[in-house]
C-alpha positions in Angstrom: -18.8 -34.7 3.4 -19.3 -33.3 6.8 -15.6 -34.5 7.5 -14.3 -32.3 4.4 -16.7 -29.6 5.1 -15.3 -29.5 8.8 -11.6 -29.8 7.4 -11.7 -26.5 4.8 -13.5 -24.2 7.8 -10.6 -25.7 10.6 -9.1 -22.8 11.5 -5.7 -21.8 13.1 -5.0 -22.7 16.5 -2.5 -21.8 18.7 -1.1 -20.2 22.2 0.4 -16.7 22.7 2.1 -14.8 24.9 3.4 -11.4 25.7 7.2 -10.4 25.1 7.4 -6.5 26.7 5.8 -5.0 23.9 5.1 -7.7 21.1 2.9 -11.2 20.9 4.6 -14.4 19.8 3.6 -18.0 19.4 6.2 -20.9 19.7 6.2 -23.1 16.8 5.6 -26.0 19.1 2.3 -24.1 20.2 0.4 -23.5 16.9 -1.0 -25.3 13.7 -2.5 -24.4 10.5 -4.6 -26.3 8.3 -5.2 -25.0 4.7 -8.3 -24.0 3.0 -8.3 -22.5 -0.8 -7.2 -18.7 -0.9 -8.8 -16.1 -2.4 -7.8 -13.1 -4.5 -6.2 -10.0 -2.7 -9.5 -7.8 -2.8 -13.3 -8.5 -3.6 -16.6 -7.1 -3.3 -19.2 -9.2 -1.8 -22.0 -11.6 -2.9 -26.0 -10.5 -2.3 -25.9 -13.3 0.7 -23.8 -10.8 2.9 -27.0 -8.1 2.6 -27.5 -8.0 6.3 -25.9 -6.2 9.6 -23.5 -5.7 8.9 -23.0 -5.2 5.8 -20.1 -6.3 4.6 -18.8 -4.5 0.9 -15.3 -5.5 0.3 -12.2 -7.9 1.8 -8.7 -9.5 1.3 -5.0 -7.6 1.2 -5.0 -3.7 1.8 -0.8 -3.7 2.1 1.4 -6.6 1.2 5.4 -6.3 1.6 7.6 -8.9 -0.4 11.5 -9.9 -0.1 13.7 -11.6 -2.7 16.8 -13.3 -2.2 19.1 -12.6 -5.3 22.4 -11.0 -6.1 22.5 -7.5 -7.5 24.4 -7.8 -10.7 27.6 -5.5 -11.0 26.1 -3.3 -14.3 23.0 -3.0 -12.1 24.9 -1.9 -9.2 26.8 0.7 -12.0 23.6 1.6 -13.0 22.0 2.3 -9.7 25.4 3.9 -8.1 24.9 6.4 -11.1 21.7 7.6 -10.7 22.1 8.0 -6.9 24.9 10.3 -7.4 22.2 12.2 -9.9 20.1 12.3 -6.9 22.3 13.8 -4.4 24.0 16.5 -6.6 23.1 20.1 -5.9 22.3 20.8 -9.5 18.4 20.4 -10.1 19.2 19.2 -13.6 21.4 16.7 -12.8 18.8 15.7 -10.0 16.3 15.4 -13.0 17.7 12.5 -14.1 18.0 10.5 -11.4 15.2 7.6 -13.6 15.3 4.5 -14.4 12.9 3.0 -16.9 12.7 -0.7 -16.6 9.7 -1.9 -19.3 6.4 0.7 -18.5 7.6 1.8 -15.3 10.0 4.6 -15.2 11.1 4.9 -11.7 12.1 7.6 -9.3 15.7 6.9 -8.0 15.8 8.3 -4.6 19.0 10.5 -3.0 18.8 8.2 0.2 18.6 4.4 0.9 16.3 2.9 3.1 18.5 1.1 5.8 19.7 -1.8 5.2 19.1 -1.2 1.7 21.6 0.9 -0.5 19.1 2.1 -3.6 15.5 3.1 -3.7 12.8 2.8 -6.5 9.7 4.6 -7.0 6.7 4.8 -8.9 2.7 4.2 -8.0 2.7 0.8 -8.3 5.9 -0.5 -6.3 8.4 1.1 -3.9 11.5 -1.2 -4.0 14.6 -1.0 -1.6 17.5 -2.7 -3.0 20.7 -3.8 -1.3 24.2 -4.0 -2.6 26.4 -6.5 -4.3 28.4 -6.4 -1.0 25.1 -7.2 2.0 25.3 -10.7 1.4 23.7 -11.4 4.6 20.7 -9.5 3.0 17.7 -9.8 0.7 18.4 -8.6 -2.3 15.4 -6.6 -2.3 12.4 -5.6 -0.2 8.9 -4.1 -1.8 6.0 -2.6 -0.9 3.0 -3.1 -2.9 0.4 -0.1 -3.5 -2.9 -0.9 -2.2 -4.8 0.2 -5.2 -2.7 -2.2 -7.3 -4.0 -4.6 -5.0 -7.4 -3.9 -5.3 -8.0 -4.0 -9.3 -4.5 -6.4 -10.4 -4.0 -10.0 -9.4 -1.3 -11.1 -7.4 -0.1 -12.9 -10.6 0.3 -9.9 -12.6 1.9 -8.0 -9.9 4.9 -10.6 -8.8 5.8 -10.8 -12.9 6.1 -7.8 -13.2 8.2 -7.4 -9.9 10.3 -10.2 -11.0 11.0 -8.5 -14.3 12.4 -5.6 -12.9 14.5 -7.6 -10.5 15.8 -9.8 -13.5 16.6 -6.9 -15.4 19.1 -5.7 -12.5 19.9 -8.9 -10.8 20.7 -12.5 -11.4 19.2 -15.8 -9.0 16.1 -14.0 -8.2 14.3 -16.2 -5.8 10.6 -16.9 -5.3 9.4 -14.2 -3.1 8.5 -14.5 1.0 6.2 -12.2 2.7 7.5 -9.8 5.0 4.3 -8.3 6.3 0.8 -8.9 5.5 -2.8 -6.8 6.0 -6.1 -8.3 5.9 -8.9 -6.6 5.8 -12.7 -5.9 5.7 -14.7 -3.1 4.9 -18.4 -2.9 6.7 -21.2 -1.1 7.7 -23.6 -1.4 10.7 -26.0 0.5 12.5 -24.5 -0.2 16.0 -22.6 2.7 17.4 -19.0 1.6 18.2 -18.1 4.3 20.2 -19.9 2.4 22.8 -17.1 -0.4 22.8 -15.6 -0.4 25.8 -11.7 -1.8 26.4 -13.3 -4.8 28.9 -15.6 -5.7 25.9 -12.1 -6.9 24.0 -10.6 -10.2 25.0 -7.3 -10.7 23.6 -3.3 -11.9 24.8 -1.8 -8.0 24.2 -1.8 -5.3 27.0 -1.7 -2.7 24.4 -4.8 -0.2 23.8 -5.4 3.2 22.1 -8.6 4.6 21.7 -8.7 7.6 19.1 -11.1 10.1 18.5 -10.7 13.2 15.7 -12.5 15.7 18.1 -15.5 15.3 18.5 -16.2 12.0 16.9 -14.8 8.1 17.9 -12.2 7.2 14.7 -11.6 4.0 15.8 -9.1 1.3 18.3 -5.4 1.0 17.7 -4.7 -2.9 19.3 -1.5 -4.7 20.2 0.6 -1.8 17.5 4.2 -2.8 17.7 3.2 -6.9 17.7 3.7 -9.7 15.6 0.2 -9.2 14.9 -1.7 -6.1 15.9 -5.3 -4.7 14.8 -7.0 -1.8 13.8 -10.9 -0.8 13.7 -11.0 2.4 12.3 -13.6 4.7 10.2 -12.9 4.2 6.7 -14.6 7.1 5.4 -13.0 9.3 7.7 -9.7 8.3 6.8 -9.9 8.7 3.1 -10.8 12.2 3.3 -7.0 12.5 4.5 -5.2 10.1 1.6 -7.6 10.3 -1.2 -8.2 6.8 -1.4 -11.1 7.6 -3.5 -10.7 4.5 -5.8 -12.7 2.7 -2.7 -15.7 5.1 -3.6 -17.1 3.4 -6.5 -16.2 -0.2 -5.2 -18.6 0.6 -2.1 -20.8 2.1 -4.1 -21.5 -1.1 -6.3 -21.8 -3.4 -3.1 -24.7 -1.3 -1.4 -23.3 2.1 0.6 -25.3 5.3 0.2 -22.8 7.5 0.7 -24.3 8.6 3.7 -23.7 6.2 6.2 -19.6 5.6 7.5 -17.7 3.0 6.5 -15.9 0.6 9.4 -12.3 -0.9 8.6 -11.3 -3.9 10.8 -7.9 -4.7 9.3 -5.0 -7.4 11.2 -1.7 -6.9 10.3 1.1 -9.3 10.1 4.6 -9.3 10.7 7.1 -12.0 9.5 7.7 -13.9 12.9 4.1 -14.3 13.5 3.6 -15.5 9.5 6.6 -18.1 10.0 5.2 -19.6 12.9 1.7 -19.9 11.3 3.4 -21.3 7.9 2.4 -18.2 5.7 5.6 -17.0 4.7 5.9 -17.8 1.7 3.5 -16.2 -1.2 1.4 -19.3 -2.2 1.1 -20.1 1.7 -0.4 -16.9 2.1 -2.5 -16.7 -0.6 -4.0 -19.8 0.7 -3.9 -19.4 3.9 -5.7 -15.9 4.0 -9.0 -17.4 5.9 -7.5 -19.4 8.5 -5.4 -16.2 8.9 -8.7 -13.9 9.5 -10.1 -16.6 11.5 -7.1 -17.1 13.7 -7.2 -13.3 14.2 -10.7 -13.1 15.2 -10.8 -16.2 17.5 -7.8 -16.9 18.9 -5.7 -13.8 19.3 -8.6 -11.4 19.7 -12.3 -11.2 20.2 -15.1 -8.2 20.6 -17.1 -10.3 23.6 -20.5 -9.1 25.8 -19.0 -8.8 28.9 -20.8 -10.9 31.7 -20.5 -9.6 35.3 -21.3 -13.0 36.7 -18.3 -15.0 34.8 -14.5 -13.8 35.3 -13.7 -16.4 33.1 -13.6 -14.4 29.3 -12.8 -17.0 27.7 -16.8 -18.0 28.2 -18.1 -14.5 27.7 -20.4 -14.5 23.9 -18.8 -12.7 21.3 -20.3 -9.5 20.6 -22.9 -10.2 17.3 -21.1 -8.3 15.3 -17.6 -9.7 15.8 -19.3 -13.0 15.2 -20.2 -11.9 11.5 -17.1 -10.1 11.1 -14.7 -13.2 11.8 -16.8 -15.9 9.7 -16.3 -14.1 6.6 -16.5 -17.0 3.6 -12.9 -16.3 2.0 -13.1 -19.2 -0.2 -16.5 -17.9 -1.8 -15.1 -14.8 -2.5 -16.1 -13.8 -6.5 -13.7 -12.2 -8.6 -12.8 -8.8 -9.0 -13.9 -6.2 -11.5 -10.2 -5.6 -12.5 -9.0 -2.0 -14.0 -5.4 -1.2 -15.3 -3.4 1.2 -12.8 -1.6 3.3 -14.0 2.5 3.7 -13.0 2.2 7.3 -12.6 1.9 9.1 -9.3 0.1 11.8 -10.7 -1.5 14.5 -8.6 -5.3 14.8 -7.8 -7.5 16.8 -9.5 -8.0 18.6 -6.4 -4.8 19.5 -6.2 -4.2 20.9 -9.8 -7.8 22.6 -10.4 -8.5 23.9 -6.9 -4.8 24.5 -5.1 -2.9 24.8 -8.3 -5.2 27.8 -9.8 -5.2 29.3 -6.3 -2.2 31.6 -7.7 -4.5 32.9 -10.6 -7.5 33.7 -8.1 -5.3 35.5 -5.8 -3.9 37.7 -8.6 -6.9 38.2 -10.1 -8.3 39.4 -6.5 -5.1 41.6 -6.0 -5.4 43.7 -9.4 -9.5 44.0 -9.4 -9.8 41.3 -12.7 -12.9 39.7 -13.2 -12.4 38.5 -16.5 -10.9 34.8 -16.3 -8.9 35.3 -19.6 -7.6 39.0 -19.0 -6.5 37.9 -15.7 -4.3 34.5 -16.9 -3.0 36.9 -19.6 -1.8 39.6 -17.7 -0.7 36.9 -15.0 2.0 35.1 -17.3 3.0 38.7 -18.3 3.8 39.7 -14.5 5.4 36.5 -13.8 7.2 36.8 -16.6 8.7 39.9 -16.1 9.6 38.6 -12.4 11.0 35.6 -12.8 13.1 37.4 -16.0 14.5 40.0 -13.7 15.0 38.0 -11.0 16.9 36.1 -13.2 19.6 38.3 -14.4 21.0 37.8 -10.9 20.4 33.4 -10.7 20.6 33.1 -14.5 17.3 31.8 -14.5 14.6 33.3 -16.6 11.2 32.1 -17.1 11.1 29.6 -19.6 14.1 28.2 -17.5 11.9 28.5 -14.2 9.6 26.5 -15.9 11.5 23.9 -17.7 13.0 23.2 -14.5 9.5 23.0 -12.7 8.5 20.3 -15.0 11.4 18.2 -15.5 11.4 18.1 -11.5 7.3 17.3 -11.7 7.9 15.1 -14.3 10.4 13.3 -11.9 8.0 12.6 -8.7 5.2 12.1 -11.2 7.2 9.3 -12.5 5.3 11.0 -16.2 8.5 12.4 -17.7 11.8 11.2 -19.1 14.4 13.6 -18.0 16.9 11.8 -19.6 20.1 13.2 -22.1 19.0 12.3 -25.4 20.5 8.9 -27.2 22.0 8.8 -30.4 20.2 6.1 -32.4 22.9 3.2 -32.4 22.1 3.1 -28.8 18.9 3.0 -28.5 18.1 0.4 -31.0 20.8 -2.0 -28.8 19.0 -1.1 -25.2 15.7 -2.5 -27.2 17.4 -5.3 -28.2 18.8 -6.2 -24.8 14.8 -5.3 -23.3 13.4 -7.7 -25.9 15.5 -10.7 -25.0 15.6 -9.8 -21.3 11.4 -9.9 -21.3 11.3 -13.2 -23.0 14.2 -15.1 -21.3 16.7 -15.8 -23.2 
């Protein structure tokens, strides 16, 4: 029984060497043992209620690549839509959208080198190569952090494979191009006291960050095949707007007053290959070993001993000892919720920033009553645009419709495609159902 438990807890071991600005491992110097993986993001059971208090841990970023071949029809559709996106006519730009299943993708006017086409919505950013790019993957895909937080990986990949099979053929199983593993935690310890000499690692690349006057975190090994960040997540979400994290933290014991810190490791393709975790299945099995490799073999926060020059003998900092031993295989199931496909603006953007023009207008004209102000604002706006429209053929109503179509494309909320006749829509619906059923 002890042998079995020991085997389950065994970690990735290896020896790394610096190669200019990146860290790499030779395949002969590393081995990995597999343990059962976890869902991509989880809150934490009660036994973690100590210092540090672990709020959640899992996968924050995931980039997948697929092999396959873009169909001739798929390439023609994407080429036509990209051409619309590149048009100088806003009415044509607004039609650069691709509807697949319940996704309404914005098609970009530019590719993402070396990929020719880019599709975006709130779930995915999908870069797709041309048919002639035989040496390239069919697709390179970034999955939204919010989707990873609330949606099972198998549901995400089923959705992705349906999208790719709609445009392509011979679509392979996904390979992992990059993954970020993380934990969010609260601690009573002052992390600003950490000095560069406290870190024991193979990399020489360090940055200590401040957002004046406050310490905000560390970046370690950036640009390498593996890198780390330790940073104030509460400070970061004020800028990123990832407020979907707040209810999760509250449910795990956060009181809104404390700082939430994040420790995050980024693994790129080369290190994943060496650590036998480049397939999605192996990654999901190896989250725990990958985390322990990063925390034990690649980077450690230590308590320096001035009397011992051998840093490998320095004891672990108590905080690091707790963070490095997360029991990934013991994670509970996540609380699921449906994540919208649309990239809608925040309430603050709509109801604070968006109302700024109206309040400025009311102040300018000395109007205190909201409804009087709104009525006069619309009247004055119509007069302004109708007058300007005498020179650019765009009156008030035309201007409003143009902006709605433009934002509908950007937000993935309104299909601007030209209306189709009944027979065309019926044929497309039949084709869609056949592809979905795998016929």
